N, CA, C and O atoms as a Tinker XYZ file with bonds, in Angstrom:
   500  protein
     1  N      8.150000  -13.931000   -7.402000    73     2
     2  CA     6.817000  -13.865000   -7.490000    64     1     3
     3  C      5.975000  -12.579000   -6.964000    63     2     4     5
     4  O      5.877000  -12.564000   -5.737000    81     3
     5  N      5.427000  -11.633000   -7.551000    73     3     6
     6  CA     4.756000  -10.208000   -7.044000    64     5     7
     7  C      3.982000  -10.452000   -5.791000    63     6     8     9
     8  O      3.024000  -11.219000   -5.698000    81     7
     9  N      4.383000   -9.880000   -5.044000    73     7    10
    10  CA     3.413000   -9.471000   -3.632000    64     9    11
    11  C      3.112000   -8.224000   -3.669000    63    10    12    13
    12  O      3.968000   -7.500000   -4.177000    81    11
    13  N      1.874000   -7.586000   -3.174000    73    11    14
    14  CA     1.335000   -6.239000   -2.875000    64    13    15
    15  C      1.549000   -6.095000   -1.562000    63    14    16    17
    16  O      0.817000   -6.955000   -1.074000    81    15
    17  N      2.000000   -5.641000   -0.837000    73    15    18
    18  CA     1.934000   -5.037000    0.580000    64    17    19
    19  C      0.942000   -3.726000    0.568000    63    18    20    21
    20  O      1.119000   -2.603000    0.098000    81    19
    21  N     -0.181000   -4.310000    1.274000    73    19    22
    22  CA    -1.366000   -3.149000    1.352000    64    21    23
    23  C     -1.405000   -2.617000    2.683000    63    22    24    25
    24  O     -1.970000   -3.232000    3.587000    81    23
    25  N     -0.744000   -1.323000    2.890000    73    23    26
    26  CA    -0.458000   -0.838000    3.909000    64    25    27
    27  C     -2.146000   -0.090000    4.756000    63    26    28    29
    28  O     -2.346000    1.043000    4.317000    81    27
    29  N     -2.894000   -0.400000    5.463000    73    27    30
    30  CA    -3.892000   -0.168000    6.408000    64    29    31
    31  C     -3.779000    0.551000    7.504000    63    30    32    33
    32  O     -3.507000   -0.098000    8.514000    81    31
    33  N     -3.931000    1.945000    7.650000    73    31    34
    34  CA    -3.622000    2.553000    8.906000    64    33    35
    35  C     -4.696000    3.650000    8.798000    63    34    36    37
    36  O     -5.192000    4.071000    7.753000    81    35
    37  N     -5.062000    4.169000   10.467000    73    35    38
    38  CA    -5.392000    5.689000   10.583000    64    37    39
    39  C     -5.146000    6.460000    9.975000    63    38    40    41
    40  O     -3.959000    6.545000    9.660000    81    39
    41  N     -5.987000    7.348000    9.514000    73    39    42
    42  CA    -5.399000    8.442000    8.641000    64    41    43
    43  C     -5.505000    9.673000    9.625000    63    42    44    45
    44  O     -6.399000    9.907000   10.438000    81    43
    45  N     -4.189000   10.511000    9.301000    73    43    46
    46  CA    -3.977000   11.332000    9.927000    64    45    47
    47  C     -3.315000   12.524000    9.531000    63    46    48    49
    48  O     -2.816000   12.371000    8.416000    81    47
    49  N     -3.086000   13.824000   10.083000    73    47    50
    50  CA    -2.417000   14.497000    9.099000    64    49    51
    51  C     -1.482000   15.406000   10.207000    63    50    52    53
    52  O     -1.379000   15.095000   11.393000    81    51
    53  N     -0.913000   16.423000    9.668000    73    51    54
    54  CA     0.271000   17.176000   10.696000    64    53    55
    55  C     -0.349000   17.795000   11.735000    63    54    56    57
    56  O      0.207000   17.832000   12.832000    81    55
    57  N     -1.711000   18.424000   11.508000    73    55    58
    58  CA    -2.537000   19.151000   12.846000    64    57    59
    59  C     -2.395000   17.831000   13.747000    63    58    60    61
    60  O     -1.773000   18.015000   14.793000    81    59
    61  N     -2.777000   16.777000   13.561000    73    59    62
    62  CA    -3.106000   15.762000   14.501000    64    61    63
    63  C     -1.801000   14.696000   15.281000    63    62    64    65
    64  O     -1.568000   14.241000   16.401000    81    63
    65  N     -1.159000   14.661000   13.847000    73    63    66
    66  CA     0.481000   14.109000   14.754000    64    65    67
    67  C      1.310000   15.376000   15.186000    63    66    68    69
    68  O      1.594000   15.460000   16.381000    81    67
    69  N      1.604000   16.079000   14.578000    73    67    70
    70  CA     2.650000   17.112000   14.737000    64    69    71
    71  C      3.716000   17.148000   13.976000    63    70    72    73
    72  O      3.890000   15.993000   13.590000    81    71
    73  N      4.510000   17.823000   13.554000    73    71    74
    74  CA     5.482000   17.912000   12.670000    64    73    75
    75  C      6.574000   16.690000   12.899000    63    74    76    77
    76  O      7.061000   16.057000   11.962000    81    75
    77  N      6.901000   16.445000   14.372000    73    75    78
    78  CA     7.892000   15.552000   14.564000    64    77    79
    79  C      7.885000   14.226000   14.375000    63    78    80    81
    80  O      8.875000   13.503000   14.266000    81    79
    81  N      6.070000   13.729000   14.312000    73    79    82
    82  CA     5.906000   12.580000   14.135000    64    81    83
    83  C      6.061000   12.231000   12.325000    63    82    84    85
    84  O      6.477000   11.255000   11.700000    81    83
    85  N      5.514000   13.524000   11.935000    73    83    86
    86  CA     5.201000   13.379000   10.595000    64    85    87
    87  C      6.798000   12.902000    9.905000    63    86    88    89
    88  O      6.943000   11.941000    9.150000    81    87
    89  N      7.805000   13.739000   10.327000    73    87    90
    90  CA     9.114000   13.647000    9.842000    64    89    91
    91  C      9.797000   12.341000   10.130000    63    90    92    93
    92  O     10.669000   11.894000    9.385000    81    91
    93  N      9.307000   11.610000   11.449000    73    91    94
    94  CA     9.727000   10.501000   12.116000    64    93    95
    95  C      9.545000    9.587000   10.947000    63    94    96    97
    96  O     10.518000    8.985000   10.493000    81    95
    97  N      8.255000    9.440000   10.395000    73    95    98
    98  CA     7.242000    8.418000    9.835000    64    97    99
    99  C      7.841000    8.482000    8.262000    63    98   100   101
   100  O      7.929000    7.416000    7.652000    81    99
   101  N      8.209000    9.600000    7.677000    73    99   102
   102  CA     8.805000    9.800000    6.776000    64   101   103
   103  C     10.180000    9.238000    6.771000    63   102   104   105
   104  O     10.580000    8.644000    5.770000    81   103
   105  N     10.953000    9.388000    7.851000    73   103   106
   106  CA    12.319000    8.720000    7.744000    64   105   107
   107  C     12.295000    7.499000    7.891000    63   106   108   109
   108  O     13.242000    6.840000    7.463000    81   107
   109  N     11.138000    6.833000    8.576000    73   107   110
   110  CA    11.095000    5.353000    8.498000    64   109   111
   111  C     10.592000    4.813000    7.189000    63   110   112   113
   112  O     11.033000    3.699000    6.909000    81   111
   113  N      9.686000    5.412000    6.245000    73   111   114
   114  CA     9.479000    4.797000    5.216000    64   113   115
   115  C     11.039000    5.267000    4.283000    63   114   116   117
   116  O     11.563000    4.361000    3.634000    81   115
   117  N     11.443000    6.118000    4.271000    73   115   118
   118  CA    12.356000    6.175000    3.586000    64   117   119
   119  C     13.820000    5.011000    3.706000    63   118   120   121
   120  O     14.565000    4.715000    2.772000    81   119
   121  N     13.899000    4.568000    4.982000    73   119   122
   122  CA    14.615000    3.542000    5.086000    64   121   123
   123  C     14.262000    2.195000    4.855000    63   122   124   125
   124  O     14.909000    1.201000    4.526000    81   123
   125  N     13.014000    2.421000    5.122000    73   123   126
   126  CA    12.519000    1.093000    4.693000    64   125   127
   127  C     12.384000    0.779000    2.995000    63   126   128   129
   128  O     12.574000   -0.315000    2.464000    81   127
   129  N     12.047000    1.904000    2.393000    73   127   130
   130  CA    12.144000    1.686000    0.831000    64   129   131
   131  C     13.530000    1.591000    0.572000    63   130   132   133
   132  O     13.713000    0.746000   -0.305000    81   131
   133  N     14.544000    2.084000    0.951000    73   131   134
   134  CA    16.032000    1.717000    0.567000    64   133   135
   135  C     16.334000    0.491000    0.833000    63   134   136   137
   136  O     17.018000   -0.160000    0.042000    81   135
   137  N     15.991000    0.101000    1.701000    73   135   138
   138  CA    16.396000   -1.504000    2.571000    64   137   139
   139  C     15.848000   -2.437000    1.521000    63   138   140   141
   140  O     16.431000   -3.483000    1.240000    81   139
   141  N     14.504000   -1.983000    0.827000    73   139   142
   142  CA    13.873000   -2.977000   -0.190000    64   141   143
   143  C     14.666000   -2.707000   -1.384000    63   142   144   145
   144  O     14.812000   -3.691000   -2.109000    81   143
   145  N     15.249000   -1.556000   -1.797000    73   143   146
   146  CA    15.726000   -1.188000   -3.033000    64   145   147
   147  C     17.169000   -2.075000   -2.939000    63   146   148   149
   148  O     17.447000   -2.838000   -3.864000    81   147
   149  N     17.901000   -1.959000   -1.992000    73   147   150
   150  CA    19.357000   -2.604000   -1.646000    64   149   151
   151  C     19.137000   -4.158000   -1.746000    63   150   152   153
   152  O     20.102000   -4.805000   -2.153000    81   151
   153  N     18.103000   -4.765000   -1.456000    73   151   154
   154  CA    17.863000   -6.131000   -1.509000    64   153   155
   155  C     17.497000   -6.699000   -2.869000    63   154   156   157
   156  O     17.548000   -7.894000   -3.162000    81   155
   157  N     17.044000   -5.497000   -3.835000    73   155   158
   158  CA    16.700000   -5.528000   -5.306000    64   157   159
   159  C     15.233000   -6.354000   -5.304000    63   158   160   161
   160  O     15.026000   -7.126000   -6.240000    81   159
   161  N     14.250000   -6.198000   -4.290000    73   159   162
   162  CA    12.992000   -6.813000   -4.432000    64   161   163
   163  C     11.995000   -5.827000   -4.211000    63   162   164   165
   164  O     11.052000   -6.150000   -3.488000    81   163
   165  N     12.025000   -4.603000   -4.732000    73   163   166
   166  CA    11.333000   -3.332000   -4.588000    64   165   167
   167  C     10.828000   -3.424000   -6.365000    63   166   168   169
   168  O     11.617000   -3.390000   -7.309000    81   167
   169  N      9.592000   -3.522000   -6.444000    73   167   170
   170  CA     9.096000   -3.500000   -7.707000    64   169   171
   171  C      8.408000   -1.830000   -7.861000    63   170   172   173
   172  O      8.728000   -1.078000   -8.782000    81   171
   173  N      7.504000   -1.492000   -6.859000    73   171   174
   174  CA     6.840000    0.006000   -6.625000    64   173   175
   175  C      6.639000    0.378000   -5.577000    63   174   176   177
   176  O      6.534000   -0.570000   -4.800000    81   175
   177  N      6.513000    1.401000   -5.078000    73   175   178
   178  CA     5.840000    1.623000   -3.784000    64   177   179
   179  C      5.208000    3.374000   -3.958000    63   178   180   181
   180  O      5.742000    4.362000   -4.462000    81   179
   181  N      3.939000    3.195000   -3.335000    73   179   182
   182  CA     3.310000    4.577000   -3.379000    64   181   183
   183  C      2.391000    4.805000   -1.778000    63   182   184   185
   184  O      1.858000    4.062000   -0.953000    81   183
   185  N      2.591000    6.233000   -1.951000    73   183   186
   186  CA     1.613000    6.327000   -0.380000    64   185   187
   187  C      0.910000    7.231000   -0.915000    63   186   188   189
   188  O      1.319000    8.259000   -1.454000    81   187
   189  N     -0.828000    6.659000   -0.703000    73   187   190
   190  CA    -1.516000    7.354000   -1.166000    64   189   191
   191  C     -2.323000    8.725000   -0.552000    63   190   192   193
   192  O     -2.453000    8.839000    0.667000    81   191
   193  N     -2.722000    9.498000   -1.254000    73   191   194
   194  CA    -3.504000   11.098000   -0.577000    64   193   195
   195  C     -4.342000   10.145000    0.286000    63   194   196   197
   196  O     -4.515000    8.927000    0.252000    81   195
   197  N     -4.860000   11.257000    1.174000    73   195   198
   198  CA    -6.023000   10.833000    2.139000    64   197   199
   199  C     -7.062000   10.286000    1.813000    63   198   200   201
   200  O     -7.053000   10.500000    0.600000    81   199
   201  N     -8.111000    9.637000    2.052000    73   199   202
   202  CA    -9.037000    8.742000    1.709000    64   201   203
   203  C    -10.279000    9.572000    1.042000    63   202   204   205
   204  O    -11.021000    9.125000    0.168000    81   203
   205  N    -10.350000   10.810000    1.603000    73   203   206
   206  CA   -11.334000   11.993000    1.159000    64   205   207
   207  C    -10.994000   12.586000   -0.052000    63   206   208   209
   208  O    -11.654000   13.554000   -0.428000    81   207
   209  N    -10.013000   12.138000   -0.769000    73   207   210
   210  CA    -9.331000   12.608000   -1.854000    64   209   211
   211  C     -9.771000   11.340000   -3.035000    63   210   212   213
   212  O     -9.449000   11.472000   -4.216000    81   211
   213  N    -10.353000   10.414000   -2.659000    73   211   214
   214  CA   -10.629000    9.365000   -3.291000    64   213   215
   215  C    -11.955000    9.360000   -3.970000    63   214   216   217
   216  O    -12.874000    9.989000   -3.443000    81   215
   217  N    -12.194000    8.565000   -5.347000    73   215   218
   218  CA   -13.730000    8.564000   -5.928000    64   217   219
   219  C    -13.969000    7.063000   -5.955000    63   218   220   221
   220  O    -12.977000    6.335000   -5.964000    81   219
   221  N    -15.147000    6.544000   -5.970000    73   219   222
   222  CA   -15.429000    5.238000   -5.651000    64   221   223
   223  C    -16.299000    5.171000   -6.959000    63   222   224   225
   224  O    -16.954000    6.158000   -7.293000    81   223
   225  N    -16.310000    4.006000   -7.705000    73   223   226
   226  CA   -17.291000    4.025000   -8.737000    64   225   227
   227  C    -18.072000    2.433000   -8.529000    63   226   228   229
   228  O    -17.653000    1.441000   -7.933000    81   227
   229  N    -19.141000    2.616000   -9.151000    73   227   230
   230  CA   -19.451000    1.172000   -9.406000    64   229   231
   231  C    -20.865000    1.118000  -10.330000    63   230   232   233
   232  O    -21.134000    2.204000  -10.844000    81   231
   233  N    -21.564000    0.306000  -10.544000    73   231   234
   234  CA   -22.230000   -0.043000  -11.563000    64   233   235
   235  C    -24.017000   -0.505000  -10.465000    63   234   236   237
   236  O    -23.906000   -1.458000   -9.694000    81   235
   237  N    -25.146000    0.073000  -10.517000    73   235   238
   238  CA   -26.310000   -0.286000   -9.851000    64   237   239
   239  C    -27.194000   -0.039000  -10.983000    63   238   240   241
   240  O    -27.316000    0.971000  -11.676000    81   239
   241  N    -27.948000   -1.476000  -11.044000    73   239   242
   242  CA   -28.938000   -1.516000  -12.056000    64   241   243
   243  C    -28.293000   -1.160000  -13.218000    63   242   244   245
   244  O    -29.007000   -0.532000  -14.000000    81   243
   245  N    -27.340000   -1.335000  -13.515000    73   243   246
   246  CA   -26.528000   -1.154000  -15.345000    64   245   247
   247  C    -26.323000    0.539000  -15.105000    63   246   248   249
   248  O    -26.268000    1.176000  -16.157000    81   247
   249  N    -26.240000    1.095000  -14.218000    73   247   250
   250  CA   -25.950000    2.683000  -14.353000    64   249   251
   251  C    -24.553000    2.975000  -13.527000    63   250   252   253
   252  O    -24.430000    2.478000  -12.407000    81   251
   253  N    -23.576000    3.726000  -14.049000    73   251   254
   254  CA   -22.749000    3.866000  -13.332000    64   253   255
   255  C    -22.769000    4.883000  -12.021000    63   254   256   257
   256  O    -23.221000    5.995000  -12.293000    81   255
   257  N    -22.386000    4.705000  -10.745000    73   255   258
   258  CA   -22.633000    5.523000   -9.861000    64   257   259
   259  C    -21.294000    6.124000   -9.243000    63   258   260   261
   260  O    -20.650000    5.308000   -8.584000    81   259
   261  N    -20.786000    7.347000   -9.335000    73   259   262
   262  CA   -19.777000    7.903000   -8.954000    64   261   263
   263  C    -19.784000    8.392000   -7.529000    63   262   264   265
   264  O    -20.870000    8.918000   -7.283000    81   263
   265  N    -18.939000    8.407000   -6.477000    73   263   266
   266  CA   -19.082000    8.397000   -5.301000    64   265   267
   267  C    -17.907000    9.077000   -4.823000    63   266   268   269
   268  O    -16.840000    8.463000   -4.845000    81   267
   269  N    -17.965000   10.592000   -4.275000    73   267   270
   270  CA   -16.639000   11.123000   -3.724000    64   269   271
   271  C    -16.233000   10.177000   -2.555000    63   270   272   273
   272  O    -17.060000    9.419000   -2.049000    81   271
   273  N    -15.201000   10.227000   -2.223000    73   271   274
   274  CA   -14.408000    9.476000   -0.992000    64   273   275
   275  C    -14.178000    7.692000   -1.090000    63   274   276   277
   276  O    -14.192000    7.022000   -2.122000    81   275
   277  N    -13.967000    7.194000    0.351000    73   275   278
   278  CA   -13.794000    5.922000   -0.098000    64   277   279
   279  C    -15.110000    5.048000    0.149000    63   278   280   281
   280  O    -16.148000    5.486000    0.646000    81   279
   281  N    -14.872000    3.626000   -0.319000    73   279   282
   282  CA   -16.257000    2.773000    0.018000    64   281   283
   283  C    -16.158000    2.390000    1.230000    63   282   284   285
   284  O    -17.287000    2.301000    1.712000    81   283
   285  N    -15.310000    2.104000    1.999000    73   283   286
   286  CA   -15.224000    1.695000    3.383000    64   285   287
   287  C    -15.226000    2.736000    4.283000    63   286   288   289
   288  O    -14.483000    3.713000    4.187000    81   287
   289  N    -16.199000    2.523000    5.330000    73   287   290
   290  CA   -16.422000    3.500000    6.582000    64   289   291
   291  C    -15.909000    2.732000    7.696000    63   290   292   293
   292  O    -16.506000    2.030000    8.513000    81   291
   293  N    -14.482000    3.052000    7.544000    73   291   294
   294  CA   -13.690000    2.411000    8.904000    64   293   295
   295  C    -12.701000    3.313000    9.434000    63   294   296   297
   296  O    -12.306000    4.353000    8.907000    81   295
   297  N    -12.335000    2.802000   10.551000    73   295   298
   298  CA   -10.901000    3.671000   11.176000    64   297   299
   299  C     -9.742000    3.588000   10.280000    63   298   300   301
   300  O     -8.935000    4.487000   10.044000    81   299
   301  N     -9.758000    2.628000    9.902000    73   299   302
   302  CA    -8.249000    2.195000    8.791000    64   301   303
   303  C     -8.344000    2.433000    7.589000    63   302   304   305
   304  O     -9.396000    1.913000    7.219000    81   303
   305  N     -7.883000    2.889000    6.814000    73   303   306
   306  CA    -8.246000    3.326000    5.198000    64   305   307
   307  C     -6.567000    2.604000    4.640000    63   306   308   309
   308  O     -5.521000    2.451000    5.272000    81   307
   309  N     -6.955000    2.268000    3.106000    73   307   310
   310  CA    -5.777000    2.193000    2.414000    64   309   311
   311  C     -4.638000    3.300000    2.369000    63   310   312   313
   312  O     -5.054000    4.351000    1.883000    81   311
   313  N     -3.508000    3.322000    2.697000    73   311   314
   314  CA    -2.740000    4.561000    2.803000    64   313   315
   315  C     -1.652000    4.197000    1.966000    63   314   316   317
   316  O     -0.822000    5.085000    1.771000    81   315
   317  N     -1.448000    2.998000    1.379000    73   315   318
   318  CA    -0.476000    2.912000    0.580000    64   317   319
   319  C     -0.218000    1.462000   -0.003000    63   318   320   321
   320  O     -0.808000    0.527000    0.540000    81   319
   321  N      0.650000    1.207000   -1.107000    73   319   322
   322  CA     1.299000   -0.114000   -1.751000    64   321   323
   323  C      2.417000   -0.399000   -2.104000    63   322   324   325
   324  O      3.024000    0.348000   -2.872000    81   323
   325  N      2.773000   -1.146000   -1.797000    73   323   326
   326  CA     4.313000   -1.755000   -2.011000    64   325   327
   327  C      4.144000   -2.991000   -2.619000    63   326   328   329
   328  O      3.503000   -3.901000   -2.094000    81   327
   329  N      4.832000   -3.087000   -3.989000    73   327   330
   330  CA     4.996000   -4.215000   -4.794000    64   329   331
   331  C      6.488000   -4.701000   -4.583000    63   330   332   333
   332  O      7.472000   -3.995000   -4.806000    81   331
   333  N      6.521000   -6.088000   -4.094000    73   331   334
   334  CA     7.799000   -6.530000   -3.895000    64   333   335
   335  C      7.785000   -8.025000   -4.952000    63   334   336   337
   336  O      6.802000   -8.735000   -5.161000    81   335
   337  N      8.911000   -8.175000   -5.397000    73   335   338
   338  CA     9.147000   -9.493000   -6.071000    64   337   339
   339  C      9.876000  -10.631000   -5.438000    63   338   340   341
   340  O     10.937000  -10.985000   -5.952000    81   339
   341  N      9.611000  -10.991000   -4.816000    73   339   342
   342  CA    10.210000  -12.225000   -3.688000    64   341   343
   343  C      9.776000  -13.730000   -4.114000    63   342   344   345
   344  O      8.714000  -13.907000   -4.710000    81   343
   345  N     10.726000  -14.914000   -3.752000    73   343   346
   346  CA    10.630000  -16.203000   -3.919000    64   345   347
   347  C      9.436000  -16.430000   -3.286000    63   346   348   349
   348  O      8.630000  -16.776000   -4.149000    81   347
   349  N      8.990000  -16.408000   -2.334000    73   347   350
   350  CA     7.544000  -17.092000   -1.432000    64   349   351
   351  C      7.048000  -16.125000   -0.733000    63   350   352   353
   352  O      7.611000  -15.038000   -0.606000    81   351
   353  N      5.776000  -16.477000   -0.132000    73   351   354
   354  CA     5.065000  -15.985000    1.160000    64   353   355
   355  C      5.872000  -15.649000    2.168000    63   354   356   357
   356  O      5.722000  -14.554000    2.711000    81   355
   357  N      6.957000  -16.622000    2.624000    73   355   358
   358  CA     7.550000  -16.381000    4.119000    64   357   359
   359  C      8.413000  -15.277000    3.571000    63   358   360   361
   360  O      8.404000  -14.339000    4.368000    81   359
   361  N      9.116000  -15.044000    2.567000    73   359   362
   362  CA     9.832000  -14.082000    2.527000    64   361   363
   363  C      9.141000  -12.527000    2.383000    63   362   364   365
   364  O      9.653000  -11.530000    2.893000    81   363
   365  N      8.023000  -12.515000    1.680000    73   363   366
   366  CA     7.062000  -11.532000    1.787000    64   365   367
   367  C      6.575000  -10.937000    3.050000    63   366   368   369
   368  O      6.502000   -9.736000    3.310000    81   367
   369  N      6.240000  -11.976000    3.827000    73   367   370
   370  CA     6.148000  -11.907000    5.282000    64   369   371
   371  C      7.070000  -11.205000    5.872000    63   370   372   373
   372  O      6.660000  -10.360000    6.667000    81   371
   373  N      8.320000  -11.311000    5.704000    73   371   374
   374  CA     9.472000  -10.803000    6.729000    64   373   375
   375  C      9.966000   -9.301000    6.324000    63   374   376   377
   376  O     10.610000   -8.543000    7.048000    81   375
   377  N      9.515000   -9.053000    5.001000    73   375   378
   378  CA     9.709000   -7.851000    4.123000    64   377   379
   379  C      8.560000   -6.990000    5.103000    63   378   380   381
   380  O      8.880000   -5.965000    5.705000    81   379
   381  N      7.098000   -7.617000    5.158000    73   379   382
   382  CA     5.908000   -7.074000    5.662000    64   381   383
   383  C      6.331000   -6.438000    7.045000    63   382   384   385
   384  O      6.173000   -5.290000    7.460000    81   383
   385  N      6.962000   -7.625000    7.671000    73   383   386
   386  CA     7.430000   -6.891000    9.209000    64   385   387
   387  C      7.971000   -6.181000    9.582000    63   386   388   389
   388  O      7.890000   -5.745000   10.731000    81   387
   389  N      8.923000   -5.724000    8.476000    73   387   390
   390  CA     9.524000   -4.813000    8.542000    64   389   391
   391  C      9.198000   -3.350000    8.174000    63   390   392   393
   392  O     10.016000   -2.430000    8.203000    81   391
   393  N      7.925000   -3.253000    7.832000    73   391   394
   394  CA     7.329000   -2.033000    7.295000    64   393   395
   395  C      6.808000   -0.876000    8.524000    63   394   396   397
   396  O      6.206000   -1.217000    9.542000    81   395
   397  N      7.051000    0.048000    8.301000    73   395   398
   398  CA     6.884000    1.155000    9.583000    64   397   399
   399  C      5.453000    0.885000    9.777000    63   398   400   401
   400  O      5.112000    0.981000   10.956000    81   399
   401  N      4.332000    0.510000    8.783000    73   399   402
   402  CA     2.679000    0.847000    9.562000    64   401   403
   403  C      2.451000   -0.486000   10.076000    63   402   404   405
   404  O      1.250000   -0.756000   10.086000    81   403
   405  N      3.188000   -1.398000   10.500000    73   403   406
   406  CA     2.798000   -2.610000   11.089000    64   405   407
   407  C      2.780000   -1.746000   12.805000    63   406   408   409
   408  O      2.116000   -2.286000   13.689000    81   407
   409  N      3.414000   -0.656000   13.066000    73   407   410
   410  CA     3.469000   -0.246000   14.191000    64   409   411
   411  C      2.114000    0.354000   14.464000    63   410   412   413
   412  O      1.698000    0.254000   15.618000    81   411
   413  N      1.412000    0.927000   13.619000    73   411   414
   414  CA     0.018000    1.543000   14.005000    64   413   415
   415  C     -0.780000    0.945000   13.025000    63   414   416   417
   416  O     -1.626000    1.838000   12.978000    81   415
   417  N     -1.180000    0.089000   12.173000    73   415   418
   418  CA    -1.905000   -0.556000   11.426000    64   417   419
   419  C     -1.636000   -1.891000   11.133000    63   418   420   421
   420  O     -0.706000   -2.523000   11.635000    81   419
   421  N     -2.492000   -2.360000   10.272000    73   419   422
   422  CA    -2.448000   -3.725000    9.407000    64   421   423
   423  C     -1.858000   -3.587000    8.019000    63   422   424   425
   424  O     -1.988000   -2.560000    7.353000    81   423
   425  N     -1.044000   -4.930000    7.510000    73   423   426
   426  CA    -0.238000   -4.778000    6.460000    64   425   427
   427  C     -1.502000   -6.126000    5.697000    63   426   428   429
   428  O     -1.907000   -7.096000    6.338000    81   427
   429  N     -1.707000   -5.958000    4.937000    73   427   430
   430  CA    -2.266000   -7.163000    4.148000    64   429   431
   431  C     -0.931000   -7.317000    2.914000    63   430   432   433
   432  O     -0.244000   -6.445000    2.381000    81   431
   433  N     -0.938000   -8.876000    2.755000    73   431   434
   434  CA     0.071000   -9.481000    1.792000    64   433   435
   435  C     -0.695000  -10.283000    0.791000    63   434   436   437
   436  O     -1.155000  -11.410000    0.977000    81   435
   437  N     -0.774000   -9.566000   -0.284000    73   435   438
   438  CA    -1.928000  -10.460000   -1.130000    64   437   439
   439  C     -0.798000  -10.556000   -2.419000    63   438   440   441
   440  O     -0.117000   -9.643000   -2.886000    81   439
   441  N     -0.853000  -12.044000   -2.831000    73   439   442
   442  CA    -0.039000  -12.329000   -4.109000    64   441   443
   443  C     -0.792000  -11.912000   -5.451000    63   442   444   445
   444  O     -1.991000  -12.141000   -5.610000    81   443
   445  N      0.016000  -11.273000   -6.415000    73   443   446
   446  CA    -0.707000  -10.856000   -7.614000    64   445   447
   447  C     -0.879000  -12.348000   -8.396000    63   446   448   449
   448  O     -0.225000  -13.384000   -8.272000    81   447
   449  N     -2.064000  -12.008000   -9.275000    73   447   450
   450  CA    -2.324000  -12.941000  -10.378000    64   449   451
   451  C     -1.654000  -12.853000  -11.580000    63   450   452   453
   452  O     -1.273000  -13.881000  -12.140000    81   451
   453  N     -1.424000  -11.554000  -12.138000    73   451   454
   454  CA    -0.839000  -11.368000  -13.400000    64   453   455
   455  C     -0.273000  -10.102000  -13.293000    63   454   456   457
   456  O     -0.835000   -9.419000  -12.437000    81   455
   457  N      0.763000   -9.488000  -13.941000    73   455   458
   458  CA     1.564000   -8.250000  -13.965000    64   457   459
   459  C      1.624000   -8.127000  -15.147000    63   458   460   461
   460  O      1.833000   -9.093000  -15.881000    81   459
   461  N      1.396000   -6.496000  -15.737000    73   459   462
   462  CA     2.055000   -6.547000  -17.327000    64   461   463
   463  C      3.233000   -5.515000  -17.004000    63   462   464   465
   464  O      3.247000   -4.864000  -15.960000    81   463
   465  N      4.033000   -5.440000  -17.804000    73   463   466
   466  CA     5.507000   -4.982000  -18.377000    64   465   467
   467  C      5.310000   -4.805000  -19.498000    63   466   468   469
   468  O      5.085000   -5.792000  -20.198000    81   467
   469  N      5.320000   -3.512000  -20.072000    73   467   470
   470  CA     4.949000   -2.813000  -21.441000    64   469   471
   471  C      4.371000   -3.717000  -22.280000    63   470   472   473
   472  O      4.799000   -4.456000  -23.167000    81   471
   473  N      3.165000   -3.466000  -21.739000    73   471   474
   474  CA     1.553000   -4.155000  -22.541000    64   473   475
   475  C      1.483000   -5.708000  -22.529000    63   474   476   477
   476  O      0.692000   -6.370000  -23.201000    81   475
   477  N      2.243000   -6.107000  -21.835000    73   475   478
   478  CA     2.561000   -7.590000  -21.892000    64   477   479
   479  C      1.984000   -8.472000  -20.819000    63   478   480   481
   480  O      2.831000   -8.882000  -20.024000    81   479
   481  N      0.640000   -8.898000  -20.585000    73   479   482
   482  CA     0.529000   -9.927000  -19.244000    64   481   483
   483  C      1.248000  -10.862000  -19.093000    63   482   484   485
   484  O      1.541000  -11.681000  -19.964000    81   483
   485  N      1.585000  -10.851000  -18.062000    73   483   486
   486  CA     2.496000  -12.123000  -17.544000    64   485   487
   487  C      1.792000  -12.827000  -16.293000    63   486   488   489
   488  O      1.255000  -12.099000  -15.459000    81   487
   489  N      1.769000  -14.398000  -16.107000    73   487   490
   490  CA     1.246000  -14.843000  -14.943000    64   489   491
   491  C      2.415000  -14.465000  -13.914000    63   490   492   493
   492  O      3.601000  -14.245000  -14.161000    81   491
   493  N      1.612000  -14.449000  -12.463000    73   491   494
   494  CA     2.675000  -14.380000  -11.386000    64   493   495
   495  C      3.178000  -15.573000  -11.114000    63   494   496   497
   496  O      2.260000  -16.347000  -10.848000    81   495
   497  N      4.208000  -16.068000  -11.061000    73   495   498
   498  CA     4.609000  -17.244000  -10.706000    64   497   499
   499  C      5.866000  -17.387000   -9.673000    63   498   500
   500  O      6.256000  -18.502000   -9.327000    81   499
């Protein structure tokens, strides 16, 4: 079953964290994704750019409204996603528990409903 690990945490950059903290975070993410790969459960992983680089769209009264930046105005933003393919929620929780952002943010575990491979939609079971 595919689970998305949605990584929510405060956004910082090198000027607020310092190079040493950035390098430590990158090393922790590298080790974590390597462990996921070695276990054969990693489907994909992506760290997202700062939320100020995002664009949010919605329809209001039938008209498309385009907004620079994120929709949510919170301390924590969606900072990345990791999709894993594991047997059950307990296993997904165990992998999420090991993700580096658990030390400074929140990890939302959400099961997928369907996924596509080569243009074919498949129910997530």
